[in-house]
N, CA, C and O atoms as a Tinker XYZ file with bonds, in Angstrom:
   540  protein
     1  N    142.849000    2.498000   28.668000    73     2
     2  CA   142.916000    3.708000   29.461000    64     1     3
     3  C    141.526000    4.253000   29.750000    63     2     4     5
     4  O    141.295000    4.809000   30.824000    81     3
     5  N    140.594000    4.104000   28.813000    73     3     6
     6  CA   139.233000    4.559000   29.076000    64     5     7
     7  C    138.630000    3.777000   30.230000    63     6     8     9
     8  O    137.878000    4.323000   31.037000    81     7
     9  N    138.970000    2.479000   30.303000    73     7    10
    10  CA   138.446000    1.656000   31.386000    64     9    11
    11  C    138.947000    2.158000   32.732000    63    10    12    13
    12  O    138.182000    2.214000   33.695000    81    11
    13  N    140.225000    2.524000   32.811000    73    11    14
    14  CA   140.788000    3.029000   34.065000    64    13    15
    15  C    140.176000    4.356000   34.458000    63    14    16    17
    16  O    140.059000    4.650000   35.648000    81    15
    17  N    139.782000    5.166000   33.485000    73    15    18
    18  CA   139.203000    6.474000   33.781000    64    17    19
    19  C    137.852000    6.345000   34.464000    63    18    20    21
    20  O    137.412000    7.277000   35.136000    81    19
    21  N    137.191000    5.217000   34.305000    73    19    22
    22  CA   135.885000    5.048000   34.935000    64    21    23
    23  C    135.974000    4.290000   36.253000    63    22    24    25
    24  O    134.949000    3.870000   36.789000    81    23
    25  N    137.174000    4.109000   36.781000    73    23    26
    26  CA   137.354000    3.396000   38.041000    64    25    27
    27  C    137.309000    4.344000   39.231000    63    26    28    29
    28  O    137.705000    5.506000   39.138000    81    27
    29  N    136.825000    3.829000   40.339000    73    27    30
    30  CA   136.829000    4.524000   41.621000    64    29    31
    31  C    137.507000    3.587000   42.608000    63    30    32    33
    32  O    137.247000    2.384000   42.598000    81    31
    33  N    138.365000    4.119000   43.452000    73    31    34
    34  CA   138.987000    3.309000   44.498000    64    33    35
    35  C    138.318000    3.669000   45.813000    63    34    36    37
    36  O    138.313000    4.832000   46.219000    81    35
    37  N    137.759000    2.676000   46.473000    73    35    38
    38  CA   137.087000    2.885000   47.749000    64    37    39
    39  C    137.950000    2.293000   48.850000    63    38    40    41
    40  O    138.365000    1.137000   48.770000    81    39
    41  N    138.216000    3.083000   49.872000    73    39    42
    42  CA   138.946000    2.609000   51.040000    64    41    43
    43  C    137.936000    2.445000   52.163000    63    42    44    45
    44  O    137.370000    3.428000   52.642000    81    43
    45  N    137.711000    1.220000   52.580000    73    43    46
    46  CA   136.668000    0.916000   53.554000    64    45    47
    47  C    137.312000    0.211000   54.740000    63    46    48    49
    48  O    138.129000   -0.689000   54.547000    81    47
    49  N    136.957000    0.604000   55.976000    73    47    50
    50  CA   137.505000   -0.091000   57.143000    64    49    51
    51  C    137.141000   -1.574000   57.115000    63    50    52    53
    52  O    136.036000   -1.946000   56.722000    81    51
    53  N    138.067000   -2.395000   57.528000    73    51    54
    54  CA   137.854000   -3.847000   57.502000    64    53    55
    55  C    136.671000   -4.255000   58.367000    63    54    56    57
    56  O    136.021000   -5.262000   58.086000    81    55
    57  N    136.380000   -3.486000   59.420000    73    55    58
    58  CA   135.250000   -3.825000   60.283000    64    57    59
    59  C    133.921000   -3.522000   59.618000    63    58    60    61
    60  O    132.902000   -4.098000   60.000000    81    59
    61  N    133.904000   -2.626000   58.625000    73    59    62
    62  CA   132.650000   -2.228000   57.983000    64    61    63
    63  C    132.308000   -3.091000   56.782000    63    62    64    65
    64  O    131.149000   -3.139000   56.369000    81    63
    65  N    133.288000   -3.771000   56.215000    73    63    66
    66  CA   133.040000   -4.538000   54.996000    64    65    67
    67  C    132.451000   -5.887000   55.380000    63    66    68    69
    68  O    133.016000   -6.607000   56.204000    81    67
    69  N    131.331000   -6.222000   54.791000    73    67    70
    70  CA   130.656000   -7.462000   55.170000    64    69    71
    71  C    130.317000   -8.290000   53.933000    63    70    72    73
    72  O    129.172000   -8.698000   53.741000    81    71
    73  N    131.326000   -8.532000   53.097000    73    71    74
    74  CA   131.082000   -9.348000   51.907000    64    73    75
    75  C    132.104000  -10.478000   51.844000    63    74    76    77
    76  O    133.253000  -10.332000   52.260000    81    75
    77  N    131.658000  -11.585000   51.320000    73    75    78
    78  CA   132.532000  -12.742000   51.133000    64    77    79
    79  C    133.401000  -12.525000   49.903000    63    78    80    81
    80  O    133.107000  -11.670000   49.067000    81    79
    81  N    134.453000  -13.291000   49.800000    73    79    82
    82  CA   135.335000  -13.239000   48.634000    64    81    83
    83  C    134.530000  -13.572000   47.379000    63    82    84    85
    84  O    133.835000  -14.587000   47.337000    81    83
    85  N    134.622000  -12.724000   46.362000    73    83    86
    86  CA   133.892000  -12.938000   45.114000    64    85    87
    87  C    132.544000  -12.241000   45.047000    63    86    88    89
    88  O    131.920000  -12.214000   43.987000    81    87
    89  N    132.077000  -11.671000   46.165000    73    87    90
    90  CA   130.783000  -10.987000   46.191000    64    89    91
    91  C    130.944000   -9.469000   46.336000    63    90    92    93
    92  O    130.052000   -8.791000   46.844000    81    91
    93  N    132.081000   -8.948000   45.888000    73    91    94
    94  CA   132.351000   -7.523000   46.031000    64    93    95
    95  C    131.383000   -6.667000   45.220000    63    94    96    97
    96  O    131.005000   -5.580000   45.656000    81    95
    97  N    130.975000   -7.153000   44.029000    73    95    98
    98  CA   130.078000   -6.372000   43.167000    64    97    99
    99  C    128.746000   -6.134000   43.866000    63    98   100   101
   100  O    128.227000   -5.018000   43.846000    81    99
   101  N    128.183000   -7.180000   44.489000    73    99   102
   102  CA   126.903000   -7.026000   45.189000    64   101   103
   103  C    127.037000   -6.045000   46.349000    63   102   104   105
   104  O    126.145000   -5.232000   46.591000    81   103
   105  N    128.158000   -6.128000   47.064000    73   103   106
   106  CA   128.387000   -5.215000   48.189000    64   105   107
   107  C    128.463000   -3.767000   47.709000    63   106   108   109
   108  O    127.858000   -2.881000   48.313000    81   107
   109  N    129.204000   -3.524000   46.625000    73   107   110
   110  CA   129.348000   -2.167000   46.098000    64   109   111
   111  C    128.029000   -1.679000   45.504000    63   110   112   113
   112  O    127.720000   -0.491000   45.601000    81   111
   113  N    127.242000   -2.568000   44.891000    73   111   114
   114  CA   125.935000   -2.159000   44.369000    64   113   115
   115  C    125.033000   -1.695000   45.503000    63   114   116   117
   116  O    124.320000   -0.700000   45.369000    81   115
   117  N    125.065000   -2.415000   46.618000    73   115   118
   118  CA   124.268000   -2.021000   47.783000    64   117   119
   119  C    124.745000   -0.671000   48.316000    63   118   120   121
   120  O    123.932000    0.184000   48.671000    81   119
   121  N    126.054000   -0.484000   48.371000    73   119   122
   122  CA   126.631000    0.781000   48.827000    64   121   123
   123  C    126.273000    1.915000   47.870000    63   122   124   125
   124  O    125.979000    3.026000   48.309000    81   123
   125  N    126.295000    1.640000   46.561000    73   123   126
   126  CA   125.949000    2.657000   45.560000    64   125   127
   127  C    124.496000    3.094000   45.714000    63   126   128   129
   128  O    124.190000    4.279000   45.585000    81   127
   129  N    123.600000    2.150000   45.988000    73   127   130
   130  CA   122.187000    2.519000   46.181000    64   129   131
   131  C    122.021000    3.432000   47.387000    63   130   132   133
   132  O    121.200000    4.349000   47.364000    81   131
   133  N    122.800000    3.187000   48.449000    73   131   134
   134  CA   122.749000    4.076000   49.614000    64   133   135
   135  C    123.246000    5.472000   49.264000    63   134   136   137
   136  O    122.810000    6.457000   49.859000    81   135
   137  N    124.167000    5.558000   48.288000    73   135   138
   138  CA   124.704000    6.850000   47.863000    64   137   139
   139  C    123.816000    7.534000   46.834000    63   138   140   141
   140  O    124.092000    8.669000   46.444000    81   139
   141  N    122.754000    6.867000   46.387000    73   139   142
   142  CA   121.857000    7.469000   45.411000    64   141   143
   143  C    122.233000    7.185000   43.974000    63   142   144   145
   144  O    121.739000    7.857000   43.069000    81   143
   145  N    123.094000    6.206000   43.738000    73   143   146
   146  CA   123.517000    5.814000   42.391000    64   145   147
   147  C    122.927000    4.436000   42.116000    63   146   148   149
   148  O    122.938000    3.570000   42.991000    81   147
   149  N    122.422000    4.231000   40.926000    73   147   150
   150  CA   121.844000    2.941000   40.560000    64   149   151
   151  C    122.906000    1.848000   40.656000    63   150   152   153
   152  O    124.031000    2.017000   40.184000    81   151
   153  N    122.540000    0.738000   41.267000    73   151   154
   154  CA   123.474000   -0.378000   41.402000    64   153   155
   155  C    123.859000   -0.995000   40.071000    63   154   156   157
   156  O    124.898000   -1.645000   39.958000    81   155
   157  N    123.009000   -0.788000   39.047000    73   155   158
   158  CA   123.312000   -1.350000   37.727000    64   157   159
   159  C    124.467000   -0.626000   37.044000    63   158   160   161
   160  O    124.984000   -1.106000   36.034000    81   159
   161  N    124.878000    0.517000   37.577000    73   159   162
   162  CA   126.002000    1.267000   37.002000    64   161   163
   163  C    127.349000    0.647000   37.358000    63   162   164   165
   164  O    128.363000    0.968000   36.738000    81   163
   165  N    127.366000   -0.238000   38.349000    73   163   166
   166  CA   128.610000   -0.896000   38.766000    64   165   167
   167  C    128.882000   -2.068000   37.831000    63   166   168   169
   168  O    128.062000   -2.979000   37.723000    81   167
   169  N    130.024000   -2.049000   37.158000    73   167   170
   170  CA   130.393000   -3.112000   36.218000    64   169   171
   171  C    131.181000   -4.204000   36.936000    63   170   172   173
   172  O    130.798000   -5.374000   36.902000    81   171
   173  N    132.280000   -3.825000   37.585000    73   171   174
   174  CA   133.155000   -4.778000   38.273000    64   173   175
   175  C    133.609000   -4.172000   39.590000    63   174   176   177
   176  O    133.626000   -2.953000   39.759000    81   175
   177  N    133.969000   -5.028000   40.500000    73   175   178
   178  CA   134.584000   -4.590000   41.754000    64   177   179
   179  C    135.486000   -5.717000   42.227000    63   178   180   181
   180  O    135.137000   -6.893000   42.124000    81   179
   181  N    136.648000   -5.348000   42.744000    73   179   182
   182  CA   137.540000   -6.366000   43.295000    64   181   183
   183  C    138.390000   -5.749000   44.389000    63   182   184   185
   184  O    138.731000   -4.567000   44.354000    81   183
   185  N    138.721000   -6.585000   45.360000    73   183   186
   186  CA   139.573000   -6.142000   46.458000    64   185   187
   187  C    141.017000   -6.143000   45.987000    63   186   188   189
   188  O    141.459000   -7.076000   45.316000    81   187
   189  N    141.748000   -5.096000   46.341000    73   187   190
   190  CA   143.181000   -5.087000   46.039000    64   189   191
   191  C    143.991000   -5.407000   47.281000    63   190   192   193
   192  O    145.132000   -5.859000   47.182000    81   191
   193  N    143.410000   -5.177000   48.449000    73   191   194
   194  CA   144.073000   -5.552000   49.702000    64   193   195
   195  C    143.082000   -6.330000   50.545000    63   194   196   197
   196  O    141.871000   -6.131000   50.444000    81   195
   197  N    143.596000   -7.200000   51.359000    73   195   198
   198  CA   142.761000   -7.987000   52.255000    64   197   199
   199  C    143.288000   -7.815000   53.668000    63   198   200   201
   200  O    144.467000   -8.051000   53.932000    81   199
   201  N    142.425000   -7.411000   54.560000    73   199   202
   202  CA   142.843000   -7.211000   55.944000    64   201   203
   203  C    142.864000   -8.556000   56.656000    63   202   204   205
   204  O    141.901000   -9.320000   56.598000    81   203
   205  N    143.966000   -8.831000   57.319000    73   203   206
   206  CA   144.062000  -10.070000   58.086000    64   205   207
   207  C    143.307000   -9.934000   59.406000    63   206   208   209
   208  O    142.624000  -10.865000   59.831000    81   207
   209  N    143.428000   -8.785000   60.048000    73   207   210
   210  CA   142.725000   -8.524000   61.297000    64   209   211
   211  C    141.592000   -7.560000   61.015000    63   210   212   213
   212  O    141.778000   -6.564000   60.315000    81   211
   213  N    140.423000   -7.849000   61.553000    73   211   214
   214  CA   139.271000   -6.976000   61.333000    64   213   215
   215  C    139.242000   -5.899000   62.411000    63   214   216   217
   216  O    138.459000   -5.982000   63.357000    81   215
   217  N    140.093000   -4.892000   62.267000    73   215   218
   218  CA   140.090000   -3.750000   63.169000    64   217   219
   219  C    139.802000   -2.505000   62.361000    63   218   220   221
   220  O    139.945000   -2.504000   61.138000    81   219
   221  N    139.395000   -1.441000   63.041000    73   219   222
   222  CA   139.040000   -0.201000   62.350000    64   221   223
   223  C    140.242000    0.436000   61.665000    63   222   224   225
   224  O    140.075000    1.196000   60.712000    81   223
   225  N    141.459000    0.136000   62.139000    73   223   226
   226  CA   142.645000    0.744000   61.538000    64   225   227
   227  C    143.006000    0.104000   60.207000    63   226   228   229
   228  O    143.617000    0.750000   59.356000    81   227
   229  N    142.637000   -1.158000   60.015000    73   227   230
   230  CA   142.954000   -1.852000   58.766000    64   229   231
   231  C    141.949000   -1.464000   57.694000    63   230   232   233
   232  O    140.740000   -1.596000   57.888000    81   231
   233  N    142.450000   -0.986000   56.565000    73   231   234
   234  CA   141.598000   -0.566000   55.458000    64   233   235
   235  C    141.650000   -1.613000   54.349000    63   234   236   237
   236  O    142.692000   -2.220000   54.101000    81   235
   237  N    140.522000   -1.815000   53.690000    73   235   238
   238  CA   140.441000   -2.692000   52.534000    64   237   239
   239  C    140.189000   -1.804000   51.328000    63   238   240   241
   240  O    139.245000   -1.014000   51.323000    81   239
   241  N    141.026000   -1.928000   50.306000    73   239   242
   242  CA   140.849000   -1.138000   49.089000    64   241   243
   243  C    140.074000   -1.946000   48.065000    63   242   244   245
   244  O    140.380000   -3.112000   47.816000    81   243
   245  N    139.063000   -1.311000   47.470000    73   243   246
   246  CA   138.292000   -1.931000   46.406000    64   245   247
   247  C    138.389000   -1.054000   45.172000    63   246   248   249
   248  O    138.197000    0.159000   45.254000    81   247
   249  N    138.686000   -1.657000   44.030000    73   247   250
   250  CA   138.670000   -0.937000   42.758000    64   249   251
   251  C    137.322000   -1.232000   42.124000    63   250   252   253
   252  O    136.961000   -2.391000   41.918000    81   251
   253  N    136.583000   -0.177000   41.815000    73   251   254
   254  CA   135.227000   -0.309000   41.290000    64   253   255
   255  C    135.183000    0.312000   39.906000    63   254   256   257
   256  O    135.557000    1.472000   39.730000    81   255
   257  N    134.724000   -0.459000   38.915000    73   255   258
   258  CA   134.541000    0.079000   37.569000    64   257   259
   259  C    133.072000    0.451000   37.408000    63   258   260   261
   260  O    132.183000   -0.349000   37.700000    81   259
   261  N    132.828000    1.672000   36.942000    73   259   262
   262  CA   131.471000    2.199000   36.818000    64   261   263
   263  C    131.202000    2.533000   35.364000    63   262   264   265
   264  O    132.098000    2.983000   34.650000    81   263
   265  N    129.946000    2.312000   34.911000    73   263   266
   266  CA   129.594000    2.487000   33.500000    64   265   267
   267  C    129.705000    3.922000   33.019000    63   266   268   269
   268  O    130.305000    4.173000   31.973000    81   267
   269  N    129.141000    4.868000   33.755000    73   267   270
   270  CA   129.072000    6.240000   33.234000    64   269   271
   271  C    129.881000    7.204000   34.093000    63   270   272   273
   272  O    130.002000    7.013000   35.303000    81   271
   273  N    130.434000    8.243000   33.465000    73   271   274
   274  CA   131.179000    9.253000   34.234000    64   273   275
   275  C    130.293000    9.984000   35.246000    63   274   276   277
   276  O    130.769000   10.392000   36.306000    81   275
   277  N    129.014000   10.151000   34.923000    73   275   278
   278  CA   128.098000   10.821000   35.851000    64   277   279
   279  C    127.903000   10.030000   37.131000    63   278   280   281
   280  O    127.886000   10.596000   38.224000    81   279
   281  N    127.756000    8.719000   36.993000    73   279   282
   282  CA   127.602000    7.859000   38.170000    64   281   283
   283  C    128.878000    7.858000   38.994000    63   282   284   285
   284  O    128.831000    7.844000   40.224000    81   283
   285  N    130.009000    7.874000   38.321000    73   283   286
   286  CA   131.301000    7.929000   39.018000    64   285   287
   287  C    131.398000    9.205000   39.839000    63   286   288   289
   288  O    131.800000    9.173000   41.001000    81   287
   289  N    131.031000   10.328000   39.234000    73   287   290
   290  CA   131.061000   11.616000   39.934000    64   289   291
   291  C    130.115000   11.610000   41.125000    63   290   292   293
   292  O    130.462000   12.107000   42.196000    81   291
   293  N    128.915000   11.049000   40.947000    73   291   294
   294  CA   127.949000   10.991000   42.047000    64   293   295
   295  C    128.476000   10.153000   43.205000    63   294   296   297
   296  O    128.277000   10.511000   44.365000    81   295
   297  N    129.147000    9.036000   42.904000    73   295   298
   298  CA   129.687000    8.195000   43.978000    64   297   299
   299  C    130.800000    8.904000   44.734000    63   298   300   301
   300  O    130.944000    8.735000   45.945000    81   299
   301  N    131.582000    9.692000   44.022000    73   299   302
   302  CA   132.679000   10.405000   44.674000    64   301   303
   303  C    132.149000   11.551000   45.525000    63   302   304   305
   304  O    132.701000   11.836000   46.588000    81   303
   305  N    131.087000   12.213000   45.073000    73   303   306
   306  CA   130.585000   13.404000   45.763000    64   305   307
   307  C    129.630000   13.125000   46.909000    63   306   308   309
   308  O    129.422000   14.007000   47.743000    81   307
   309  N    129.047000   11.953000   46.989000    73   307   310
   310  CA   127.956000   11.772000   47.942000    64   309   311
   311  C    128.197000   10.820000   49.109000    63   310   312   313
   312  O    127.224000   10.254000   49.607000    81   311
   313  N    129.417000   10.606000   49.578000    73   311   314
   314  CA   129.568000    9.710000   50.726000    64   313   315
   315  C    129.004000   10.270000   52.030000    63   314   316   317
   316  O    128.816000    9.521000   52.988000    81   315
   317  N    128.733000   11.570000   52.083000    73   315   318
   318  CA   128.145000   12.131000   53.307000    64   317   319
   319  C    126.741000   11.594000   53.552000    63   318   320   321
   320  O    126.246000   11.656000   54.677000    81   319
   321  N    126.090000   11.065000   52.512000    73   319   322
   322  CA   124.757000   10.488000   52.689000    64   321   323
   323  C    124.803000    9.292000   53.625000    63   322   324   325
   324  O    123.809000    8.971000   54.276000    81   323
   325  N    125.946000    8.633000   53.697000    73   323   326
   326  CA   126.070000    7.480000   54.586000    64   325   327
   327  C    125.948000    7.885000   56.047000    63   326   328   329
   328  O    125.565000    7.077000   56.894000    81   327
   329  N    126.277000    9.142000   56.338000    73   327   330
   330  CA   126.166000    9.617000   57.714000    64   329   331
   331  C    124.708000    9.625000   58.162000    63   330   332   333
   332  O    124.428000    9.489000   59.353000    81   331
   333  N    123.773000    9.783000   57.220000    73   331   334
   334  CA   122.354000    9.779000   57.549000    64   333   335
   335  C    121.777000    8.373000   57.614000    63   334   336   337
   336  O    120.596000    8.201000   57.916000    81   335
   337  N    122.592000    7.374000   57.336000    73   335   338
   338  CA   122.134000    5.992000   57.356000    64   337   339
   339  C    121.782000    5.598000   58.788000    63   338   340   341
   340  O    122.572000    5.809000   59.708000    81   339
   341  N    120.607000    5.032000   58.967000    73   339   342
   342  CA   120.098000    4.724000   60.303000    64   341   343
   343  C    120.965000    3.701000   61.039000    63   342   344   345
   344  O    121.115000    3.798000   62.257000    81   343
   345  N    121.531000    2.733000   60.340000    73   343   346
   346  CA   122.347000    1.718000   61.024000    64   345   347
   347  C    123.606000    2.342000   61.621000    63   346   348   349
   348  O    124.029000    1.955000   62.710000    81   347
   349  N    124.216000    3.312000   60.912000    73   347   350
   350  CA   125.388000    4.001000   61.460000    64   349   351
   351  C    124.998000    4.820000   62.690000    63   350   352   353
   352  O    125.721000    4.838000   63.687000    81   351
   353  N    123.861000    5.493000   62.614000    73   351   354
   354  CA   123.428000    6.308000   63.745000    64   353   355
   355  C    123.127000    5.449000   64.968000    63   354   356   357
   356  O    123.474000    5.825000   66.088000    81   355
   357  N    122.480000    4.293000   64.764000    73   355   358
   358  CA   122.186000    3.409000   65.891000    64   357   359
   359  C    123.469000    2.925000   66.559000    63   358   360   361
   360  O    123.567000    2.898000   67.786000    81   359
   361  N    124.454000    2.543000   65.740000    73   359   362
   362  CA   125.722000    2.061000   66.305000    64   361   363
   363  C    126.434000    3.177000   67.063000    63   362   364   365
   364  O    126.991000    2.943000   68.136000    81   363
   365  N    126.420000    4.396000   66.506000    73   363   366
   366  CA   127.060000    5.529000   67.175000    64   365   367
   367  C    126.386000    5.788000   68.523000    63   366   368   369
   368  O    127.066000    5.980000   69.531000    81   367
   369  N    125.043000    5.792000   68.543000    73   367   370
   370  CA   124.330000    6.055000   69.793000    64   369   371
   371  C    124.585000    4.958000   70.827000    63   370   372   373
   372  O    124.762000    5.250000   72.010000    81   371
   373  N    124.605000    3.701000   70.388000    73   371   374
   374  CA   124.826000    2.618000   71.350000    64   373   375
   375  C    126.238000    2.681000   71.932000    63   374   376   377
   376  O    126.426000    2.407000   73.117000    81   375
   377  N    127.233000    3.037000   71.116000    73   375   378
   378  CA   128.598000    3.152000   71.642000    64   377   379
   379  C    128.745000    4.375000   72.534000    63   378   380   381
   380  O    129.471000    4.324000   73.527000    81   379
   381  N    128.071000    5.476000   72.202000    73   379   382
   382  CA   128.133000    6.661000   73.056000    64   381   383
   383  C    127.483000    6.394000   74.408000    63   382   384   385
   384  O    127.929000    6.931000   75.422000    81   383
   385  N    126.427000    5.567000   74.440000    73   383   386
   386  CA   125.772000    5.249000   75.707000    64   385   387
   387  C    126.703000    4.504000   76.658000    63   386   388   389
   388  O    126.507000    4.550000   77.873000    81   387
   389  N    127.706000    3.825000   76.127000    73   387   390
   390  CA   128.648000    3.074000   76.964000    64   389   391
   391  C    129.761000    3.942000   77.549000    63   390   392   393
   392  O    130.502000    3.491000   78.423000    81   391
   393  N    129.885000    5.193000   77.069000    73   391   394
   394  CA   130.942000    6.072000   77.577000    64   393   395
   395  C    130.639000    6.457000   79.026000    63   394   396   397
   396  O    129.477000    6.656000   79.380000    81   395
   397  N    131.672000    6.563000   79.870000    73   395   398
   398  CA   131.466000    6.665000   81.318000    64   397   399
   399  C    130.984000    8.015000   81.855000    63   398   400   401
   400  O    130.298000    8.038000   82.877000    81   399
   401  N    131.311000    9.129000   81.218000    73   399   402
   402  CA   130.999000   10.438000   81.782000    64   401   403
   403  C    129.926000   11.138000   80.964000    63   402   404   405
   404  O    129.724000   10.827000   79.790000    81   403
   405  N    129.232000   12.095000   81.600000    73   403   406
   406  CA   128.252000   12.895000   80.865000    64   405   407
   407  C    128.238000   14.314000   81.423000    63   406   408   409
   408  O    128.519000   14.541000   82.599000    81   407
   409  N    127.906000   15.256000   80.552000    73   407   410
   410  CA   127.857000   16.658000   80.924000    64   409   411
   411  C    126.929000   17.364000   79.946000    63   410   412   413
   412  O    126.756000   16.903000   78.818000    81   411
   413  N    126.329000   18.474000   80.363000    73   411   414
   414  CA   125.441000   19.226000   79.484000    64   413   415
   415  C    126.242000   20.282000   78.738000    63   414   416   417
   416  O    126.886000   21.131000   79.355000    81   415
   417  N    126.200000   20.229000   77.402000    73   415   418
   418  CA   126.824000   21.214000   76.526000    64   417   419
   419  C    125.727000   21.849000   75.691000    63   418   420   421
   420  O    125.038000   21.156000   74.943000    81   419
   421  N    125.558000   23.160000   75.809000    73   419   422
   422  CA   124.550000   23.891000   75.033000    64   421   423
   423  C    123.163000   23.268000   75.156000    63   422   424   425
   424  O    122.440000   23.158000   74.166000    81   423
   425  N    122.793000   22.863000   76.358000    73   423   426
   426  CA   121.476000   22.296000   76.601000    64   425   427
   427  C    121.320000   20.844000   76.177000    63   426   428   429
   428  O    120.216000   20.305000   76.245000    81   427
   429  N    122.373000   20.210000   75.751000    73   427   430
   430  CA   122.312000   18.823000   75.301000    64   429   431
   431  C    123.249000   17.977000   76.156000    63   430   432   433
   432  O    124.404000   18.348000   76.365000    81   431
   433  N    122.761000   16.853000   76.646000    73   431   434
   434  CA   123.581000   15.964000   77.464000    64   433   435
   435  C    124.477000   15.151000   76.533000    63   434   436   437
   436  O    123.999000   14.444000   75.646000    81   435
   437  N    125.784000   15.267000   76.753000    73   435   438
   438  CA   126.763000   14.557000   75.926000    64   437   439
   439  C    127.463000   13.509000   76.783000    63   438   440   441
   440  O    127.892000   13.796000   77.900000    81   439
   441  N    127.576000   12.289000   76.250000    73   439   442
   442  CA   128.352000   11.236000   76.894000    64   441   443
   443  C    129.754000   11.302000   76.313000    63   442   444   445
   444  O    129.920000   11.462000   75.104000    81   443
   445  N    130.764000   11.180000   77.164000    73   443   446
   446  CA   132.142000   11.268000   76.695000    64   445   447
   447  C    133.048000   10.507000   77.640000    63   446   448   449
   448  O    132.618000   10.012000   78.682000    81   447
   449  N    134.306000   10.426000   77.258000    73   447   450
   450  CA   135.312000    9.887000   78.168000    64   449   451
   451  C    136.514000   10.808000   78.107000    63   450   452   453
   452  O    136.762000   11.446000   77.084000    81   451
   453  N    137.254000   10.879000   79.189000    73   451   454
   454  CA   138.452000   11.703000   79.246000    64   453   455
   455  C    139.647000   10.835000   78.874000    63   454   456   457
   456  O    139.888000    9.790000   79.478000    81   455
   457  N    140.387000   11.286000   77.874000    73   455   458
   458  CA   141.560000   10.551000   77.381000    64   457   459
   459  C    142.726000   10.710000   78.347000    63   458   460   461
   460  O    142.689000   11.575000   79.222000    81   459
   461  N    143.759000    9.890000   78.200000    73   459   462
   462  CA   144.951000   10.044000   79.043000    64   461   463
   463  C    145.604000   11.419000   78.891000    63   462   464   465
   464  O    146.295000   11.880000   79.799000    81   463
   465  N    145.389000   12.080000   77.741000    73   463   466
   466  CA   145.961000   13.415000   77.552000    64   465   467
   467  C    145.078000   14.513000   78.149000    63   466   468   469
   468  O    145.382000   15.696000   77.999000    81   467
   469  N    143.976000   14.130000   78.831000    73   467   470
   470  CA   143.118000   15.089000   79.511000    64   469   471
   471  C    142.024000   15.689000   78.642000    63   470   472   473
   472  O    141.266000   16.534000   79.118000    81   471
   473  N    141.917000   15.281000   77.383000    73   471   474
   474  CA   140.900000   15.826000   76.485000    64   473   475
   475  C    139.642000   14.971000   76.535000    63   474   476   477
   476  O    139.706000   13.750000   76.673000    81   475
   477  N    138.491000   15.641000   76.418000    73   475   478
   478  CA   137.212000   14.942000   76.435000    64   477   479
   479  C    136.859000   14.528000   75.012000    63   478   480   481
   480  O    136.943000   15.332000   74.083000    81   479
   481  N    136.462000   13.261000   74.849000    73   479   482
   482  CA   136.165000   12.736000   73.515000    64   481   483
   483  C    134.841000   11.974000   73.525000    63   482   484   485
   484  O    134.458000   11.375000   74.531000    81   483
   485  N    134.143000   12.009000   72.370000    73   483   486
   486  CA   132.908000   11.259000   72.188000    64   485   487
   487  C    132.978000   10.526000   70.850000    63   486   488   489
   488  O    133.880000   10.781000   70.052000    81   487
   489  N    132.037000    9.622000   70.600000    73   487   490
   490  CA   132.027000    8.876000   69.338000    64   489   491
   491  C    131.183000    9.607000   68.310000    63   490   492   493
   492  O    130.065000   10.037000   68.594000    81   491
   493  N    131.742000    9.741000   67.096000    73   491   494
   494  CA   131.029000   10.349000   65.979000    64   493   495
   495  C    131.437000    9.668000   64.688000    63   494   496   497
   496  O    132.424000    8.933000   64.653000    81   495
   497  N    130.677000    9.913000   63.619000    73   495   498
   498  CA   130.960000    9.288000   62.326000    64   497   499
   499  C    131.768000   10.250000   61.481000    63   498   500   501
   500  O    131.338000   11.374000   61.222000    81   499
   501  N    132.927000    9.815000   61.054000    73   499   502
   502  CA   133.780000   10.579000   60.146000    64   501   503
   503  C    134.286000    9.613000   59.086000    63   502   504   505
   504  O    134.852000    8.572000   59.421000    81   503
   505  N    134.095000    9.937000   57.824000    73   503   506
   506  CA   134.535000    9.085000   56.707000    64   505   507
   507  C    134.024000    7.656000   56.843000    63   506   508   509
   508  O    134.772000    6.692000   56.682000    81   507
   509  N    132.737000    7.545000   57.143000    73   507   510
   510  CA   132.033000    6.260000   57.255000    64   509   511
   511  C    132.617000    5.354000   58.338000    63   510   512   513
   512  O    132.485000    4.132000   58.272000    81   511
   513  N    133.256000    5.957000   59.327000    73   511   514
   514  CA   133.895000    5.192000   60.382000    64   513   515
   515  C    133.591000    5.859000   61.715000    63   514   516   517
   516  O    133.648000    7.083000   61.829000    81   515
   517  N    133.271000    5.058000   62.715000    73   515   518
   518  CA   133.063000    5.593000   64.057000    64   517   519
   519  C    134.416000    5.895000   64.674000    63   518   520   521
   520  O    135.283000    5.024000   64.748000    81   519
   521  N    134.593000    7.139000   65.119000    73   519   522
   522  CA   135.867000    7.557000   65.703000    64   521   523
   523  C    135.611000    8.333000   66.982000    63   522   524   525
   524  O    134.516000    8.848000   67.207000    81   523
   525  N    136.642000    8.408000   67.815000    73   523   526
   526  CA   136.578000    9.258000   68.995000    64   525   527
   527  C    136.929000   10.677000   68.558000    63   526   528   529
   528  O    137.978000   10.906000   67.956000    81   527
   529  N    136.048000   11.627000   68.865000    73   527   530
   530  CA   136.210000   13.010000   68.423000    64   529   531
   531  C    136.347000   13.900000   69.646000    63   530   532   533
   532  O    135.641000   13.722000   70.639000    81   531
   533  N    137.261000   14.862000   69.568000    73   531   534
   534  CA   137.525000   15.769000   70.681000    64   533   535
   535  C    136.383000   16.769000   70.811000    63   534   536   537
   536  O    135.903000   17.305000   69.812000    81   535
   537  N    135.941000   17.021000   72.063000    73   535   538
   538  CA   134.909000   18.040000   72.319000    64   537   539
   539  C    135.483000   19.419000   72.178000    63   538   540
   540  O    134.769000   20.406000   72.354000    81   539
């Protein structure tokens, strides 16, 4: 039971996960370093689900065992740091540049597209995933 208490379950979009079978620990260590947690705190990691199709809707669950409760708390509290990750920002900007319409909002030019329901949407990062967000 103590072992289970130090586990974290990470739900990651199948399109964002870039590790081969059996290399989950290295992937989570890299992710932990981005979150500000030492990669050496990760003991084990394994996939509990495997996405057959690599789409943003398919989620892959990883169970991660962490050495200390403090590191576990830090990993749970700091996923917003990923939003500042330069690779996510570059991808968001490149996808926004492909959107067909643009308009100035509060002095800033925003690229967007109009949905079939008539709402204007742009790409933004929410929960480590690029999504269409309503203006």
